[in-house]
N, C-alpha and C positions, 0 to 999 in steps of 0.2 A: 631497411633499417632508416629510407629518409621520413616514413611517415614517424619514426621515434624522434629523428631532429628537430621535427615541426610539432611535435607534442606539447600542448599547453598546458607545463608542469602545473602549473601554479593550479588551474581549473580541475586538472584529473586529481589533484593531491585533495582538494577538496571534497569531490566526488570520492575518493578513498574514505576520507576520514568520514563521511556522512556513512557510507557500509558501516564502516567499522561499530560508528555509532548505534547505528539501527542491531547488528549482531551484539552487540555488545549490550543491549536494553533488554533483547529476547533473552539474550542468556541469563539476566540478571531477574527477568520476570520467571523466568524456567526454575530458577533458584528460589524465589517466592513461592512459588508452586510445591514444589519439593518442602517447604519449610511449614507450608500450611496457610500461608499466606494470601493469597491470591485468592479471591471468592470466584467461581466459577469456571469454566475451562478456557485457558488460551490455545489461541493457533499461533505457533510460530512461524516466520517468512525465511527462515534460515537458510540459505542458498537461493535466494530471490532478491538479495538487497541490491543487485547494480538497478533494475528497473524501477523501484522506489526511489532510489535518491539519482538515477539519472532522468526520469523523468520530471518529478518534484523542484529538481534542481534548475529547470526551465520555465517553470511557472513563477507567475509575477506573486506577491504578497495578497493582494485582493482577488485573484485567480481560486475557481471553486474547486474543491476534491471531492469525491464520493471513494469511499473504500468498501472492503468486504469484513467478515468478520475475522480474517488474516490481514489486518489493517495497523499494526504497530508501527513499521516500516515507512507507510505512506505517510502518516501523522506525524512522525517525527519529521519524516525529511522537509515536509510541506510549513515544518518551523515550530510544532507544537513544542510546550515544555515538558522535559523528559521526567522531573519529580513531579508535576500535576499528573502525569500518563501513570507513575508506578503507584501513586496516591489513588488515581482510579480502581488500579486493578486490583489495590487491596482494600477498597471500600472505604476508602478514608476521606476525612474533609481534605480539600483544597484539592480534589481528584478535578480532572476536567468536568465531570458531568454529576460531581459531589459528591463522588462513590456509590452512585446508586447505576451507571451503567455497566462496569465493567468493563472488559476486554472486547465485545464483539460491537459495543456502544459508545465508544469515545467520540469525541465531538470537540472541534475549539475553532467556534465561530471567529475569534481574533486573526486565524491567520487562513481563513475561508475553507475550512476542514467540516464540511457538514454532517461527515458523520460517517462510521462504519457502521457496519449491518450484518445483524444474523441471519436474515433471510436470503437465502443464497439467490442473486439476479435481481433482487428488489430494490440496490442502489441505483441501479440503471436506468429505470423509470423516473426516478428522482432526480437523477444527474440529467436527464433529459427534461425534465421538467424545471429545475434551475435557470437552465440552457435556454427553455423558452424564454424565463423571466428576464433574462439578461438579453435577450433579443428585443422582448417588449420593450424595458428599458432604454435600450438605443445605445449601450457603451462598449468597449470595446472587450470584457471581459471572456475569459472561456471556461469551461468547465473540463478538467478531468475525471474520466471517471474507470477504476481499476476493478477489473473481476477475473475470477477465474475460469477454465476452460469448460468446469462442470455445470459454470453459468450459462454456456452458449446452449444449452438443453431445456433451456427454462423457457415458459412464456415471455417474462420480462425482457428477455434478450432481445427477442423479434419484435415485442411491441414498443421499447424504446430506441433499436436502430430506426425501425421503420417513421417511427414519429421524427425522431431527428433529420432523416431524410426527407421527407415531405415536407417540414417545415424550414428547412435548412438552418438547422440550430449549431451555435458554436461548443460544440461538444467532441472531444479525443477521446475513443471509447480504446482501452487497453487491457488487453486478456493476457495475463498473467498464466501461460499453458504450463504448468508443469506436470499436467500428464495423468492426474488422477484428481476423480470428484470424491473427493474424502477419501476411502479405502477401495476403492473401484477404477480400476484403468480407464481413463476416457475413452480411448482408442476403442474399447469393447464395446461401447456403447454410443457411438457417434457415427450416423452414417455422413456420405460424402465426402469429400476432401479438407473441409476443417473451419476454424471460426472466418480465417481472412475472405475465403470464398463465400460465405454467407452475408458479410459484410458488403462486399463485394454486388451478389445480388439486389442489395437497395440502393445499388448505385454512390454506395461510400468508399471513397479511396481506402485502399488497406494495404498494409505493409507487413510483411513477416521478419522478423531479426531474431540474432541469437540474443535471450535476453540476458546471458551471463557475462557477455562482452561488453563495458561499460561505453567503450567507444561507439560501437554499435546502437546501442537505448542512447547516448547524448546527442549524436549526430541525427538519429532520426524524430527523438522526440523533439529537439529545436525547430526541425525542418516542418514536422506537422503542426506544431503550435503555431508558430508563425503562420501556416497555411490557412489553420481553423481559424487566428484572430484577425486576418485580413479578407479572406474568402467569404467568412460566416457560415458556414458549411461545416458537416461533419465530417471526422477522419477517423481510421481504425489501426491501429497499433497490436498487433500479433507477436508478442514475445515470448520465445520458448526458453521454458528454465527447469529445475526440477527442486523440488521440495526435499532438503536434506535430511529432515525429521520428521517424526509422523505426521499425522493429520490433526491432533492436540498433544499438547505438551505432556499427557498421558500414556499417550500412542506408543506403544514399540513398533509398529509397522512392520509385524510378523509377515504382511502379505506382500512385501518385495524381498528381494533376494538380495542377501548381502554384497554379493559380486557387484548388482548393478549398481546399489549404494556406493562402494567403493570408488565405480568407475566414474561416478557423477560427482566425488569429490574432487577428483581431479580437473574438473571443470569449476568449480567453486568459484565464483566471481570475485570474491574479496580476492581467495589466492591470484588469479588471472590479472587482478589491477594491480597487484603488489607487483608481482611479474613484470607488467608493463612499463609502470613506474622506475623498476630498478633499471631494465633496458636505458631508459630514458637517462639515467644517472641519478635519479635519489638515492643519497646512502642509505644503511642500515640504522645510522644514528637516527635519522629522520623517522623512519617509520617506529622506531623504537620509543620513541620520544612522546609521538602522538597515539602510540597505544597505551602506555602509561598513562598519559593525560587523560584518556578516554576511561581508563580503567578506575582512575581516582574519582573521576565525574560520575560514573555509574555505583560505585560505591556509595557516595555520596546521598545519591537518588534512594539508593536503597536504604540508608539509615534512616533518612529522613523520611521515606514514605511509611517504614514499621513504626517509627515513633510519633505519626501522626494520630491524633485525636480519630475516634469515631464520629460520625455526624450525630448534631442532636436529634434525638427522638422526634422532635417536633417537626423538622423537616420531610417526614416520610409522608407528608401530604402535599408539599409543594411541588409544583412542576407535575402537577396532575391535572387535567382538564373534569371539572366537575360539569354533567351532564346536565344538571339543575340550572345551570347559569345560562347553558347556550340554549335553552327551551328544544332539548331533543332527547330530554329523559322522559322516564314514562312517570306520568301523574302519580 
């Protein structure tokens, strides 16, 4: 109980609110998918919200973030506008990428979010490149790079970590280990003791935590981000979690047993965060008011995105590199 008496309630209420916003945004996106408004696939991170909120909450606005195909939570927690995100998912004007990128390619440079990525693991080498640019520039920004456990079996994981370690780059690698690589249990196809051991093999300080415990995430992220910022060397955070939905919004996840999913819901990070705060004296009325305000926010986001116009057809050729202008095209 000593920890509860010392809990910074305002700080963890803010974290709880961010987790609720992430979940509400994704539930709203799933509603849009069901209604035929979302263009392309979406990959919900429901059940993984504590990692996004806990890590991004320790970053500065000018720090850099790279995300995955499952990147809504990271993007929102870094400070992106939820209406612009929903417009992007719906392919409308005013989307983060003009409605051209969709769910898997959301980026918002204004908050340091360099982008989600539809290629598993590709964001790791991009993050390493961004960290190298920061190192050459000489400022004290850091890069945070999220990826799943499935990415640790791909080449960019090894290439990115090796480069970051060799050149002492200021990047925090965060592995969101939800136990699945799409529809395959990662453990069935992964040799050795796991992601943290692979990072350690490169000489990168690594730590494994319960990624559904917001206090554990915040404590580790704050310490590791400070360490990276001061020492200008990479670090690795292995956060164990569980994806409570299917791989995509259309995936019924029949490859998982119902009992296992039901058990996972008992470790839901949002529920655990509420329980922690309630035990620290936060009343039901506070939670109810927060939930109502977030529900209203996301309803407004949904309606505004649905009513937004389609991009002008003339924009189809903008943001596209013309090989003729770079001298690389064929004659």
